[in-house]
C-alpha positions as CSV (number, residue, x, y, z in Angstrom):
1,M,-4.3,18.6,1.5
2,S,-7.0,15.8,1.2
3,L,-7.5,12.8,3.5
4,S,-7.7,10.7,0.3
5,C,-4.2,11.7,-0.2
6,Q,-0.9,9.7,-0.1
7,N,1.6,11.9,-0.5
8,C,-0.3,14.1,2.3
9,P,0.4,12.4,5.4
10,T,4.5,13.2,4.6
11,V,4.3,16.2,4.6
12,V,1.7,16.8,7.8
13,Q,3.7,14.8,9.4
14,A,7.0,17.2,8.9
15,L,5.2,20.4,9.1
16,N,3.9,19.0,12.4
17,T,7.6,17.7,13.9
18,M,9.1,20.9,12.5
19,A,6.3,23.3,14.8
20,A,6.4,20.6,17.4
21,L,10.2,20.7,17.5
22,N,11.1,24.9,16.8
23,P,8.6,27.6,18.9
24,K,9.4,29.2,16.4
25,I,7.3,27.4,13.7
26,S,3.3,26.9,13.6
27,H,1.6,24.5,11.1
28,T,-2.0,24.2,9.7
29,A,-3.2,21.4,8.0
30,V,-6.7,22.7,6.2
31,E,-8.9,19.6,4.6
32,G,-9.8,20.5,0.6
33,S,-12.7,18.9,0.6
34,L,-14.1,20.0,3.9
35,F,-13.2,23.8,3.2
36,Q,-13.9,24.7,-0.3
37,D,-14.3,28.5,-0.1
38,E,-11.0,28.6,1.2
39,I,-9.6,26.2,-1.6
40,A,-12.1,28.6,-4.2
41,E,-10.6,31.3,-2.4
42,K,-6.8,30.3,-3.6
43,N,-7.1,28.0,-6.4
44,V,-5.9,25.2,-5.3
45,L,-6.5,22.3,-7.5
46,A,-3.9,20.0,-6.1
47,V,-2.9,18.2,-3.2
48,P,-0.5,18.8,-1.2
49,T,-0.5,22.7,-1.5
50,M,2.2,24.2,1.0
51,Y,1.7,27.7,1.8
52,L,5.2,30.0,4.4
53,D,3.2,33.3,5.4
54,G,0.2,33.3,2.9
55,E,2.9,32.7,0.2
56,L,2.6,29.6,-2.0
57,F,5.8,27.3,-1.1
58,G,5.7,24.4,-2.6
59,Q,3.2,21.8,-4.1
60,G,3.2,17.8,-4.4
61,R,5.1,14.5,-2.0
62,M,7.8,17.3,0.7
63,D,9.4,15.0,3.9
64,A,11.4,17.3,6.4
65,R,14.8,17.2,4.2
66,D,13.1,18.3,1.7
67,I,11.5,21.0,3.0
68,V,14.4,22.3,5.1
69,G,16.2,22.0,2.3
70,K,14.5,24.2,-0.4
71,I,15.1,27.6,2.4
72,D,19.0,26.8,3.5
73,T,20.0,27.4,0.4
74,G,23.7,25.7,0.7
75,A,21.9,22.6,1.9
76,S,22.6,21.3,-1.7
77,A,26.4,22.4,-2.3
78,R,27.1,20.5,1.1
79,D,25.7,17.4,0.3
80,A,28.0,17.4,-3.2
81,E,31.4,17.3,-1.5
82,R,29.7,15.5,0.8
83,L,28.7,13.1,-1.4
84,N,32.4,13.7,-3.1
85,G,34.9,12.0,-0.2
86,M,33.0,9.0,0.2
87,D,35.2,5.8,-0.8
88,S,33.9,3.8,-4.3
89,F,31.7,1.1,-3.9
90,D,31.6,-2.3,-5.0
91,V,27.5,-2.2,-6.0
92,L,25.8,1.6,-6.5
93,V,21.9,1.2,-6.9
94,V,20.6,3.7,-8.3
95,G,16.9,4.8,-8.1
96,G,15.0,3.9,-4.7
97,G,11.6,1.5,-5.9
98,P,11.1,-1.9,-5.5
99,A,13.4,-2.3,-7.8
100,G,15.8,-0.8,-6.7
101,A,15.8,-1.8,-2.7
102,S,15.5,-5.6,-4.0
103,A,18.6,-5.4,-5.3
104,A,20.7,-2.8,-2.1
105,I,19.3,-6.1,0.2
106,Y,20.8,-8.6,-2.3
107,A,23.5,-6.8,-2.6
108,A,24.3,-6.0,1.3
109,R,23.3,-9.5,1.9
110,K,26.7,-10.1,0.0
111,G,29.0,-8.6,2.2
112,I,30.5,-5.7,-0.7
113,R,30.1,-2.4,-0.2
114,T,26.8,-1.3,-1.3
115,G,25.4,2.5,-1.6
116,L,21.2,3.6,-3.0
117,V,21.2,7.0,-4.5
118,A,17.6,8.4,-5.4
119,E,16.1,11.0,-5.8
120,R,13.4,9.8,-3.8
121,F,12.9,6.7,-2.0
122,G,9.9,4.4,-2.9
123,G,9.6,5.7,-6.5
124,Q,5.7,5.2,-8.1
125,V,4.8,3.7,-5.1
126,L,4.6,6.3,-3.5
127,D,1.9,7.4,-5.9
128,T,-0.3,4.0,-5.7
129,M,-3.0,3.4,-3.5
130,A,-4.2,0.1,-3.6
131,I,-1.4,-2.4,-3.7
132,E,-3.9,-6.3,-4.3
133,N,-1.5,-8.4,-6.6
134,L,1.7,-8.0,-4.1
135,I,1.5,-12.0,-3.2
136,S,1.5,-13.3,0.3
137,V,0.1,-9.5,0.9
138,P,-3.4,-9.3,-0.1
139,Y,-3.3,-5.7,0.7
140,T,-1.5,-2.7,1.3
141,E,-1.1,1.1,0.1
142,G,1.7,1.9,-1.2
143,P,2.9,5.0,1.1
144,K,3.1,1.6,3.7
145,L,5.4,-0.2,1.2
146,A,7.6,2.5,0.6
147,A,8.3,2.6,4.6
148,H,8.9,-1.2,5.1
149,L,11.2,-1.1,2.2
150,E,13.0,1.1,3.6
151,E,13.0,-0.6,6.9
152,H,14.4,-3.2,4.8
153,V,17.2,-1.2,3.3
154,N,18.6,-0.1,6.4
155,A,18.3,-3.3,8.4
156,Y,22.3,-4.4,5.9
157,D,24.8,-1.9,5.8
158,V,23.6,-0.2,2.6
159,D,24.7,4.0,2.5
160,L,21.1,5.2,1.9
161,L,21.0,8.8,-0.3
162,K,18.3,10.3,-1.1
163,G,16.8,13.5,-2.4
164,H,20.0,13.3,-5.2
165,T,19.4,13.3,-9.2
166,A,21.3,11.2,-11.5
167,S,22.7,13.3,-14.7
168,A,25.1,11.2,-16.2
169,L,26.6,8.0,-16.4
170,K,30.8,7.3,-17.4
171,V,31.0,3.9,-18.2
172,A,34.5,2.3,-17.4
173,S,37.2,1.6,-20.1
174,D,40.4,-0.8,-19.4
175,G,39.6,-2.3,-15.5
176,A,38.3,2.0,-14.3
177,L,34.9,2.5,-12.1
178,H,31.5,3.7,-13.5
179,E,31.0,6.7,-12.4
180,V,27.3,8.8,-11.7
181,E,27.6,12.7,-12.2
182,F,24.5,14.2,-10.4
183,D,22.9,17.7,-10.9
184,N,24.1,19.0,-7.8
185,G,27.9,18.5,-8.8
186,A,28.3,15.5,-7.1
187,T,29.7,12.1,-8.5
188,L,30.2,8.5,-7.5
189,S,31.8,5.8,-8.8
190,A,31.4,2.2,-8.9
191,K,33.0,-1.3,-9.6
192,T,29.5,-1.9,-10.8
193,V,25.9,-0.2,-11.2
194,V,22.6,-1.1,-11.0
195,L,20.2,1.1,-13.2
196,A,16.5,0.9,-11.2
197,T,15.9,4.3,-12.0
198,G,11.6,3.8,-13.4
199,A,9.6,5.3,-15.1
200,R,6.9,9.0,-14.7
201,W,3.2,10.2,-15.6
202,R,3.3,10.3,-19.6
203,T,1.5,14.2,-21.0
204,M,0.4,14.3,-23.6
205,G,2.7,17.2,-24.9
206,V,-0.2,19.4,-25.9
207,P,-0.4,23.3,-25.6
208,G,-1.3,24.6,-22.0
209,E,-0.4,21.1,-20.6
210,D,2.5,22.3,-18.5
211,E,0.6,25.8,-18.2
212,Y,-1.8,25.1,-16.8
213,R,-0.6,21.4,-14.2
214,N,-1.7,21.3,-10.7
215,K,-4.2,23.9,-12.0
216,G,-6.7,21.4,-13.7
217,V,-4.2,19.6,-15.2
218,T,-3.5,16.2,-13.3
219,F,-2.1,12.5,-12.6
220,C,-3.9,11.3,-9.8
221,P,-7.6,10.6,-9.1
222,H,-7.0,10.1,-5.8
223,C,-4.7,13.5,-4.2
224,D,-7.0,16.0,-6.2
225,G,-10.6,14.2,-7.0
226,P,-12.0,15.5,-3.6
227,L,-10.7,19.1,-5.1
228,F,-13.8,18.8,-8.2
229,K,-16.7,18.3,-6.0
230,G,-19.9,18.9,-8.3
231,K,-17.4,19.9,-10.7
232,R,-17.1,19.1,-14.5
233,V,-13.7,16.6,-15.5
234,A,-11.8,15.1,-18.3
235,V,-9.4,11.5,-18.5
236,I,-7.3,11.2,-21.2
237,G,-7.1,7.5,-21.6
238,G,-9.0,4.2,-22.0
239,G,-6.7,2.0,-20.8
240,N,-7.3,0.6,-17.2
241,S,-5.3,3.9,-15.2
242,G,-8.1,5.6,-17.4
243,V,-11.0,3.9,-16.8
244,E,-10.7,3.7,-13.3
245,A,-10.0,7.0,-12.4
246,A,-12.6,8.1,-14.1
247,I,-14.7,5.2,-12.1
248,D,-13.0,6.7,-8.4
249,L,-14.0,10.5,-9.7
250,A,-17.4,9.7,-10.9
251,G,-18.6,8.8,-6.8
252,V,-17.1,13.2,-6.5
253,V,-16.9,15.3,-9.5
254,G,-20.4,16.5,-11.2
255,H,-19.6,14.4,-14.7
256,V,-16.8,12.6,-16.1
257,T,-15.6,12.6,-19.7
258,L,-13.5,10.0,-21.3
259,I,-11.3,10.3,-24.1
260,E,-9.8,7.4,-25.7
261,F,-7.8,8.0,-29.1
262,L,-7.7,4.4,-30.2
263,D,-11.3,3.5,-31.3
264,E,-12.2,1.5,-28.8
265,M,-10.9,0.9,-24.8
266,R,-8.3,-1.0,-24.3
267,A,-9.7,-1.8,-20.2
268,D,-11.0,-4.9,-18.6
269,E,-13.4,-5.5,-20.3
270,V,-15.9,-5.7,-16.1
271,L,-13.9,-2.1,-15.9
272,Q,-15.8,-0.9,-19.3
273,R,-19.2,-2.9,-17.8
274,K,-18.9,-0.1,-14.5
275,L,-17.7,2.6,-16.1
276,R,-21.0,2.4,-18.3
277,S,-23.4,1.8,-15.8
278,L,-22.2,5.1,-14.9
279,D,-25.1,8.3,-15.0
280,N,-22.8,11.3,-15.2
281,V,-19.8,9.9,-17.8
282,D,-19.3,10.0,-21.2
283,V,-16.9,7.8,-23.2
284,V,-15.2,9.6,-27.2
285,L,-13.8,6.8,-28.8
286,S,-11.2,8.4,-31.2
287,A,-9.8,11.2,-29.9
288,R,-7.3,13.1,-29.5
289,T,-6.9,15.6,-27.2
290,T,-5.1,19.3,-29.2
291,E,-4.9,21.3,-26.2
292,V,-5.7,22.4,-22.9
293,I,-7.7,25.4,-22.6
294,G,-7.8,28.5,-19.5
295,D,-7.6,31.4,-18.2
296,G,-4.3,31.8,-16.8
297,A,-5.4,30.6,-13.5
298,Q,-7.1,27.6,-14.0
299,V,-8.4,24.8,-16.6
300,T,-11.8,26.0,-18.2
301,G,-11.8,23.4,-21.4
302,L,-10.4,21.1,-23.6
303,D,-10.0,21.1,-27.1
304,Y,-9.4,17.9,-29.5
305,E,-9.8,16.4,-32.7
306,D,-12.4,13.0,-34.1
307,R,-10.5,11.0,-36.0
308,T,-13.4,10.1,-38.2
309,T,-14.2,13.3,-39.1
310,G,-11.4,15.7,-38.5
311,E,-13.8,18.0,-37.0
312,T,-12.0,19.7,-33.8
313,E,-14.5,19.5,-29.8
314,H,-14.6,22.1,-27.3
315,L,-15.4,20.1,-23.8
316,D,-16.5,23.3,-20.8
317,L,-15.1,21.6,-17.7
318,E,-12.7,22.0,-15.1
319,G,-10.3,19.2,-14.8
320,V,-8.1,17.2,-16.4
321,F,-6.7,14.2,-15.1
322,V,-4.1,12.5,-17.4
323,Q,-3.8,9.1,-16.8
324,I,-1.9,7.7,-20.6
325,G,1.1,5.3,-19.5
326,L,4.9,5.5,-18.3
327,L,7.6,6.6,-19.8
328,P,11.6,5.4,-18.4
329,N,13.5,8.5,-16.8
330,T,16.5,6.8,-18.6
331,E,16.6,10.7,-20.1
332,W,20.8,10.8,-18.7
333,L,22.0,7.3,-20.2
334,K,21.8,8.1,-23.5
335,G,24.6,7.6,-25.3
336,A,26.0,5.2,-22.0
337,V,24.2,2.0,-22.6
338,E,21.8,0.8,-25.2
339,L,17.5,2.6,-25.2
340,T,15.1,1.3,-27.1
341,D,12.9,3.7,-28.8
342,R,10.3,4.3,-25.8
343,G,13.3,4.9,-23.9
344,E,13.5,2.1,-22.0
345,I,17.1,0.4,-21.3
346,V,17.8,-3.3,-23.3
347,I,18.0,-5.9,-20.9
348,D,18.9,-9.2,-21.0
349,E,17.3,-12.7,-19.1
350,D,20.1,-11.9,-16.4
351,G,20.0,-7.1,-16.1
352,K,22.6,-7.7,-18.2
353,T,22.6,-4.4,-20.3
354,N,25.6,-3.8,-23.1
355,V,27.9,-2.7,-21.0
356,P,30.0,-4.8,-18.5
357,G,29.4,-4.3,-15.2
358,V,26.3,-2.3,-15.5
359,V,22.7,-3.8,-14.9
360,A,19.2,-3.1,-14.8
361,A,16.3,-3.7,-13.0
362,G,11.9,-2.4,-13.0
363,D,10.7,-0.3,-14.5
364,A,12.8,1.8,-16.2
365,A,14.4,-1.4,-18.1
366,S,13.0,-3.3,-21.4
367,S,11.6,-6.6,-19.6
368,P,7.5,-6.2,-20.8
369,A,6.0,-5.8,-17.8
370,K,5.6,-3.2,-15.4
371,Q,5.0,-5.0,-11.9
372,I,5.8,-4.0,-8.3
373,V,6.7,-8.1,-7.2
374,V,8.2,-8.3,-11.3
375,A,10.1,-5.4,-10.3
376,L,11.4,-7.0,-6.7
377,G,13.0,-9.7,-8.7
378,G,14.2,-7.8,-11.6
379,G,16.1,-6.1,-8.8
380,A,17.4,-9.5,-6.8
381,T,18.2,-10.8,-10.5
382,A,20.5,-7.6,-11.0
383,A,22.2,-7.8,-7.8
384,L,22.8,-11.1,-7.9
385,T,25.0,-10.9,-11.8
386,A,26.1,-7.3,-10.4
387,F,28.0,-9.8,-7.4
388,D,28.6,-12.7,-10.7
389,H,30.4,-9.9,-12.5
390,L,32.3,-8.7,-9.5
391,I,34.1,-12.7,-8.6
392,R,34.6,-13.3,-11.9
393,T,36.6,-10.6,-12.6
394,S,38.0,-9.1,-9.2
395,A,39.7,-13.3,-9.3
396,P,43.5,-13.3,-9.0
397,A,45.6,-14.4,-13.0
């Protein structure tokens, strides 16, 4: 684990709790930046990384439910049976980020049967370190904000269902209920559905990227930066997130090469000035990454095409930090609701989709600004729109 990783505390606390409750379980937490020899021996290039009896068990954010669920092979079937047995909802929110939490709270306050189902509560917020633009909150951090959102949701009569990934939406016809299907075979039904599934990191889509993910290819400079102390890394992307990542990494790693596809960086000028003031950072413009190179165990380099000359260039390095934007989590909605060419759910000013009774909000929707405060407002709007649909469609003849 790493002290600068926002996902590591959840894993460490879950394992500590399990060890405290069960005398057959012991847990050792290793701070990677302080024990570089052990990191090198196990070839750990992403945190949190968990080992069970010396064998790799898991990587990434996991809570006690996730850990036990991975060991308990019957958990998925029992979860599906429980969901299948639930009554239909007035409002079912799919997604547990700021938009989903806001929608659930606003719906529950109307006194209607509300459910919130999510793969993980908090969404992208869990991967965010410093949050300084949430109005009235001068500073907070993602995991802390996610915990507060969950606490607020639990203050109301909301069925909070975590650890479930939506796989299909079957829209209602002739006054029937909408149905959301999940990858464990479960189905939930509702009169109205709020889609707030958020987005995920966009990948480069080049050879070697998937093969060396968590073996040098990573998406979180705060989490994994300390593991690359003194090493050579590349940051892909010249927007604000890419430049901020390069600045952050420059204080830890040996050298940073920032690679930008366009002929100029898109980051704020003040960030660009800071970046160019660092003597261990190079910036390569008009460059298209073509392949991540490795030795089978970890990243050893990267190839890119100089878009001006058409020639292929090579960089020797040990890490690649991808910072090229987001992709909406909407693949499961194709054919059910209208999507933009970028995969975002098309909504109007009230959050309505092209399907009556189905609304959307947050980073998965077509609203232009992808910000926490915008998602919070969008979730509230979506819930109010869903309630308006309910009262209009349930009015007696």
